[in-house]
C-alpha positions as CSV (number, residue, x, y, z in Angstrom):
1,M,-65.5,44.5,23.2
2,S,-68.5,46.3,20.5
3,R,-71.8,45.1,21.1
4,A,-71.9,43.8,18.0
5,S,-68.8,41.6,17.9
6,S,-70.6,40.1,20.8
7,K,-73.8,38.8,19.4
8,I,-74.1,35.0,18.7
9,D,-74.0,34.4,14.8
10,P,-77.2,32.8,14.1
11,T,-76.0,30.6,11.4
12,G,-73.4,29.0,14.2
13,V,-76.5,28.2,16.1
14,L,-78.3,26.7,13.4
15,L,-75.3,24.7,12.0
16,L,-74.5,23.9,16.0
17,V,-77.9,22.7,16.4
18,A,-77.8,20.5,13.4
19,T,-74.8,18.8,14.8
20,S,-76.4,18.3,18.1
21,I,-79.6,16.8,16.0
22,G,-77.5,14.8,13.8
23,W,-75.0,13.3,16.4
24,G,-77.9,12.9,18.8
25,L,-80.9,10.8,16.9
26,N,-77.4,8.5,15.7
27,W,-77.7,6.9,19.1
28,P,-81.4,5.3,19.1
29,V,-80.5,5.1,15.2
30,T,-77.0,2.3,16.3
31,K,-79.1,1.1,18.7
32,H,-81.5,-0.5,16.2
33,L,-78.5,-1.3,13.8
34,L,-76.9,-3.7,16.3
35,T,-80.3,-5.9,15.9
36,E,-79.1,-6.9,12.2
37,L,-75.6,-6.0,12.2
38,P,-72.6,-7.0,15.2
39,P,-71.5,-3.4,16.7
40,L,-67.5,-3.3,15.4
41,S,-68.9,-3.6,12.0
42,V,-71.4,-1.1,11.8
43,R,-69.1,1.2,13.9
44,G,-66.0,0.6,11.9
45,L,-67.1,0.2,8.2
46,S,-69.7,3.2,8.5
47,G,-66.6,5.5,9.5
48,I,-64.5,4.3,6.8
49,V,-66.9,4.8,4.5
50,G,-68.1,8.0,6.2
51,A,-64.2,9.3,6.3
52,A,-64.0,8.8,2.4
53,L,-66.9,10.7,1.2
54,L,-66.0,13.7,4.0
55,A,-62.6,13.0,2.0
56,L,-64.5,15.0,-1.4
57,L,-66.4,17.8,1.2
58,A,-62.7,18.2,1.9
59,L,-61.3,18.5,-1.1
60,A,-64.8,20.5,-2.5
61,F,-63.7,23.2,-0.1
62,R,-60.1,23.3,-0.8
63,Q,-58.3,21.9,1.7
64,S,-55.9,19.7,1.5
65,L,-55.1,16.4,3.0
66,K,-51.5,16.2,3.1
67,V,-50.4,15.6,6.5
68,P,-46.6,16.7,7.3
69,R,-44.2,13.6,8.4
70,A,-43.5,14.9,12.3
71,Q,-47.8,15.1,12.6
72,W,-48.0,11.1,11.8
73,A,-47.2,9.9,14.9
74,R,-49.4,12.1,17.2
75,L,-52.2,12.0,14.5
76,V,-52.1,7.9,15.0
77,L,-52.3,8.2,18.8
78,L,-54.9,10.9,18.6
79,S,-57.0,8.7,15.8
80,V,-56.8,5.8,18.2
81,L,-58.0,7.5,21.9
82,N,-60.6,9.7,19.9
83,V,-62.0,7.4,17.2
84,T,-61.0,3.4,17.7
85,A,-61.4,3.7,21.5
86,W,-64.8,5.7,21.3
87,M,-66.1,3.2,18.8
88,A,-65.4,0.2,19.5
89,L,-66.1,0.9,23.3
90,M,-69.0,2.7,22.6
91,G,-70.4,-0.2,20.2
92,L,-70.0,-2.9,22.4
93,A,-71.5,-0.7,25.0
94,L,-75.1,-0.6,23.4
95,V,-74.9,-4.2,23.4
96,Y,-75.6,-4.1,26.9
97,L,-77.4,-0.4,27.5
98,P,-80.3,1.3,26.1
99,A,-78.9,3.6,23.9
100,S,-80.2,7.1,26.0
101,E,-78.3,5.2,29.3
102,A,-75.0,4.9,27.0
103,A,-75.4,8.7,25.8
104,V,-75.1,10.6,29.2
105,M,-72.4,8.4,30.2
106,A,-70.5,9.4,26.8
107,Y,-71.1,13.1,27.2
108,S,-69.6,13.1,30.3
109,M,-66.7,12.9,28.6
110,P,-66.2,16.6,29.1
111,V,-66.0,16.5,33.0
112,W,-63.1,13.8,33.1
113,A,-61.2,15.3,30.1
114,S,-61.6,19.1,32.6
115,M,-59.8,16.6,35.7
116,L,-57.4,15.3,33.4
117,A,-55.4,18.6,31.9
118,W,-54.4,19.1,35.9
119,P,-51.6,16.6,35.6
120,I,-50.9,16.5,31.7
121,L,-51.3,20.1,31.3
122,G,-51.1,21.5,34.5
123,E,-54.1,23.4,34.5
124,R,-55.3,24.1,38.4
125,I,-58.2,22.0,39.4
126,S,-61.0,24.6,41.3
127,L,-63.7,24.3,43.6
128,L,-65.8,24.2,40.2
129,R,-63.9,21.4,38.8
130,V,-64.7,19.2,41.7
131,V,-68.1,20.0,41.8
132,A,-68.1,19.4,38.6
133,M,-66.8,15.7,39.2
134,A,-69.0,15.4,41.9
135,M,-72.3,16.2,40.2
136,A,-71.4,14.0,37.1
137,I,-70.7,10.4,39.3
138,T,-73.9,11.6,40.9
139,G,-75.7,11.7,37.8
140,L,-74.0,8.0,36.6
141,V,-74.6,6.7,40.0
142,T,-78.4,7.5,40.1
143,L,-78.5,5.8,36.4
144,M,-76.7,2.6,37.3
145,G,-79.0,2.1,40.3
146,G,-82.0,3.2,39.0
147,G,-83.0,-0.4,37.6
148,G,-81.9,-1.8,40.8
149,I,-79.0,-4.1,42.4
150,T,-79.6,-6.8,39.7
151,A,-80.2,-4.7,36.7
152,S,-76.6,-2.8,37.3
153,Y,-74.9,-5.9,37.7
154,A,-76.3,-7.0,34.3
155,K,-75.3,-3.5,32.8
156,L,-71.7,-3.6,34.2
157,P,-70.1,-4.8,31.1
158,G,-71.9,-1.7,29.1
159,I,-71.4,1.0,32.0
160,L,-67.6,-0.4,31.6
161,L,-67.3,-0.2,28.4
162,A,-69.2,3.3,28.1
163,L,-66.9,5.3,30.7
164,G,-64.1,4.0,29.5
165,G,-65.1,5.0,26.2
166,A,-65.7,8.5,27.2
167,F,-62.6,8.6,29.1
168,L,-60.6,7.6,26.4
169,F,-62.2,10.1,24.1
170,A,-61.4,12.9,27.0
171,L,-57.9,12.2,27.6
172,G,-57.3,12.0,23.9
173,T,-59.4,16.1,23.5
174,V,-56.2,16.7,26.6
175,F,-53.5,14.4,24.7
176,G,-54.5,17.1,21.7
177,K,-54.5,20.8,23.3
178,R,-50.9,19.0,24.9
179,W,-49.4,18.0,21.0
180,P,-51.6,19.3,18.7
181,L,-52.4,18.6,14.8
182,T,-51.5,21.4,12.8
183,L,-53.9,20.5,10.1
184,P,-57.1,22.1,8.8
185,P,-60.5,20.9,10.3
186,L,-61.8,18.8,8.1
187,T,-58.5,17.3,6.8
188,S,-57.7,16.2,10.8
189,A,-61.3,14.4,11.1
190,V,-61.0,12.7,7.8
191,W,-57.5,11.2,8.8
192,Q,-58.5,10.2,12.2
193,I,-61.9,8.7,11.2
194,L,-60.3,6.5,8.7
195,I,-57.1,5.5,11.0
196,G,-59.3,5.2,13.9
197,C,-62.5,2.9,12.1
198,L,-59.7,0.3,10.0
199,P,-58.5,-1.6,13.1
200,V,-62.1,-1.6,14.1
201,A,-63.3,-2.7,11.1
202,A,-60.5,-5.6,10.4
203,I,-61.3,-7.0,13.9
204,G,-65.4,-6.8,13.2
205,L,-65.0,-8.7,9.3
206,L,-62.8,-11.2,11.0
207,I,-65.0,-12.3,13.6
208,E,-68.6,-10.9,13.5
209,Q,-68.3,-12.2,9.9
210,P,-71.8,-9.1,9.0
211,H,-73.9,-10.1,6.8
212,F,-75.0,-7.4,4.8
213,M,-77.9,-8.9,2.4
214,S,-79.0,-10.0,5.0
215,L,-80.1,-6.1,6.1
216,T,-83.8,-4.9,5.9
217,P,-84.5,-1.7,4.1
218,L,-85.1,-0.1,7.7
219,G,-81.3,-1.3,8.0
220,W,-80.4,-0.1,5.1
221,T,-81.9,3.1,5.6
222,L,-80.1,3.7,9.0
223,F,-76.8,2.3,8.0
224,G,-77.2,5.7,5.4
225,Y,-77.7,7.8,7.8
226,S,-75.4,6.7,10.2
227,I,-72.6,7.5,7.5
228,V,-74.1,10.5,5.5
229,V,-75.7,11.9,8.8
230,Q,-73.5,11.2,11.5
231,F,-70.1,11.8,9.7
232,C,-70.8,14.4,7.0
233,V,-73.3,16.5,7.5
234,A,-73.1,16.4,11.3
235,Y,-68.9,16.9,10.9
236,A,-69.6,19.6,8.2
237,C,-72.0,21.7,10.8
238,W,-69.6,21.3,13.6
239,F,-66.4,23.0,11.7
240,A,-68.4,25.4,10.4
241,A,-70.0,26.3,13.5
242,L,-66.7,26.1,15.0
243,Q,-66.0,29.0,12.3
244,R,-68.6,31.2,13.7
245,L,-68.8,30.6,17.6
246,P,-66.8,30.6,20.2
247,A,-65.6,27.0,21.9
248,S,-67.3,27.7,24.7
249,V,-70.7,28.5,23.2
250,A,-70.3,25.4,20.6
251,A,-69.0,22.9,23.9
252,I,-71.8,23.3,25.6
253,G,-74.1,23.5,22.9
254,T,-73.0,20.1,22.5
255,L,-75.1,19.5,25.4
256,L,-78.5,18.8,23.0
257,V,-76.9,15.7,21.7
258,P,-77.9,13.7,25.2
259,V,-80.5,15.1,25.7
260,I,-81.9,14.4,22.1
261,G,-80.9,10.9,22.2
262,V,-82.5,10.7,25.5
263,L,-85.9,11.7,23.9
264,A,-85.7,9.9,20.5
265,S,-84.5,6.6,22.0
266,A,-87.6,7.1,24.1
267,A,-89.7,7.8,21.6
268,A,-88.5,4.9,18.7
269,L,-87.3,2.1,20.8
270,G,-89.3,3.0,23.7
271,E,-87.0,3.0,26.4
272,P,-87.9,4.1,29.3
273,L,-87.3,7.9,30.6
274,G,-88.5,7.8,34.4
275,V,-87.3,10.0,37.3
276,A,-83.7,8.1,37.6
277,Q,-83.1,8.9,33.6
278,I,-84.5,12.5,33.8
279,A,-82.1,12.8,37.0
280,A,-79.3,11.3,36.0
281,L,-79.4,13.7,32.4
282,G,-79.6,16.8,34.6
283,F,-76.6,16.0,36.8
284,T,-74.3,15.1,34.1
285,I,-74.8,18.4,31.9
286,A,-74.4,20.3,34.6
287,G,-71.5,18.6,35.3
288,V,-70.4,19.4,32.3
289,V,-71.6,23.0,32.4
290,L,-69.7,24.1,35.5
291,A,-66.5,22.3,33.7
292,S,-66.9,24.5,30.7
293,R,-67.0,27.1,33.3
294,S,-63.7,26.3,35.3
């Protein structure tokens, strides 16, 4: 490999940073939105509108939105695991957990994907993967026990929801490697977000009855952020970054997301940022880095 070819594209790095900032800030944004709107409605409806805008972006880049008939079954499966479960479970987890803690638990997902790759993809379990799992679990235990036994019991539903969302997203990631979609990246994102968010929005509208007319100006601004920045800008930057950077660099770069989520939640929402939160973040990120190298 020549020296030039081994250099990291600075434009790709900037795009990756933009993605991480967009997704990281969305944790405190969503947490605040839950004070004005119920969780399933927020996640589902913002996703549907975001998918529509992303579809326009895909067409602007001359990417076809057509899905081959043979791809529909796996597309629906991946949409349910990657989007429906993630949107619903993480949205509900934020009802019980601070945004900073939910962000850390969510980004344990690459570790679970690394472990699921053994039975599903036949990838060998290395010592690094075992150490990665141990570090991630240590981080989660530190986080769960940071406020004492009483606080941990009160947060238990949120902990289970967040870990469930992370695990199912990891399962979807591994299934996506086992049965990959042969679609352009933006097209895949449009359909997965749309298919995945439709049931979340439908259930939300049915049982939650959100009152959008009561949204404050700040609420509308944050709802718009969730749609435009999270789904359109961040996803567009993410796929553009993937075209310019090695997948391993991009994957490790997303570790900025929980860091930004934790710091932004502390600054904007006044959430605690103590030894437990910092230790949990450090253990989890270290575990993910090891998992990506194994």
